[in-house]
N, C-alpha and C positions, 0 to 999 in steps of 0.2 A: 121820506124820499131823500136820497143823498144829492147834494148840490154838485153840479158838474164844474169842471175847471174851465178856465178861459180857453185853453187849447181844445178841449172837448167841444165847447160851444162853437169855436171857429171851424173845427172839422165838420160839424153838422151843418153849419151855414154854407160851407164850401160844397158839401154834397147836395144841398137844396138848390144852389145855383147851378151845379152841374146837371141836375135833373131838368131844370128849366132850359138850359142850353140844348140838352139832348132830346127832350120830349115835348116841349111846349108847343112848337109849331104843329106837330102831329095832334096834340091834345086839342088845339083850337078847331080842328076839323071834326071832333067828336060831337054828336048831337046833344050830349049832356054837359058840354063844356060850360063852366060857370066863370064869367069874367070878373065876378066880385071876389074870387079867391086867388091867392097867390100860391107859391110853393113854400112850405115851411116844415121844418123838423121840430116837433113839439114833444114835451113831456118825456124826454129821454132820461134813462137811469141806467146804472151799471147792470150788466147781465152777461154772464159767461157764455161763450160759444159752447156747443156740445163737446168740443175737445179741450175745454177749460181755459182757452185764451180769453182775455178780457174784451168785452164788447159793450155796446150801448144799445138799449132797446127803447123804442118810442113810437110815435106816430108820424108818418109822412103824409101831409095833406097837400093836395094839388088841385087845380081847377076841375079835375075829372074824377078823383078818387081819394079815399082815405085808406091807408095801409099801415100795418105794423111794419116797422123797419128795424132790422138788426144790422148794426154797423161795427165792424172790428175797430177797436180803439186806435190802432195804428194802421196806416195804409199797408196793404199787402196785396199780393197777386190774387186774382180771382181764383176761387177754389176749383178743383177739378170736377167735383159733383155740382150739378146744376140746382140741386134742391136739398133741403134739410127739414127735419121736423123738430120743433122746439117745444118742450113741455114747460108750460107756465102754470101758475096756480089755478087758472080757470079751465085748463085743458091743453090739448095738443094742437099746434098751429103749423101748417105747411108753408115753408118759405121757398122762394126761387131767387136765383141771382138776377139782379137788375143792373145791367151795364149802364153807366152814366157817361163815360168817355173811355178812351183807350186805357186809362189807368185807374179810374174810380168806379166803384160798384158798391152795392149793398144787397142784403137779403131783404126781400119784400114779401109780405103776406097780405094781399088785397082783402079788405073787409067790406068796404062800400065802394061801388063803382058808379054811383050817380049822386053827385052833390049839387045838382042843379037847383034844389030848393033851399040851399043855404044862402041867407041874405047878406052876410058880411064876414069879414075876416074874424071878427070877435066871435061870431056864432060858430064858425069853423073851429076856432081854438077851443071853445067850450065843448064841442062835439069830440074833439081829440082827447081832451081831459077825461070826459066820461068814458070814452073807449078804453083808455089806459087804466082807469079805476076798475072797470069790469074785467079786463084781461088779467090784471094783477090780483084780483080777489079770488079766493078759492071757489070752485064750482059748488053750487048748492047740492046737498045730498039728494040723491035720486035722479040726478041729471045723467 
């Protein structure tokens, strides 16, 4: 896995903070809200957008969900299409635009929508790592 630059890490941290500002109050009202978790962008690696522009793919963990997240490397206007399908080694994943504020957004593919049984930030991080390992591993033959 390729190491990210300081600018890339900063961009991901900014997006995680933007998610918290935009969605945390609403998330706290969810029945499966987990106060032991924060919002973090984890295990990101370079991944081209379908049109070839550079992006980063990883896991976005929040107190209510774990999603694959696809982030353009450079800030850009939200796309006209509200969805895209990304083909990864383990299969095809449907992403939708997730607005974070007036200028920031990302593509999200929710995978788990109830993290209420996760006991710590560290356990959430390990779950995100396992998720990314499986997503980036080729699908077993016969699937």
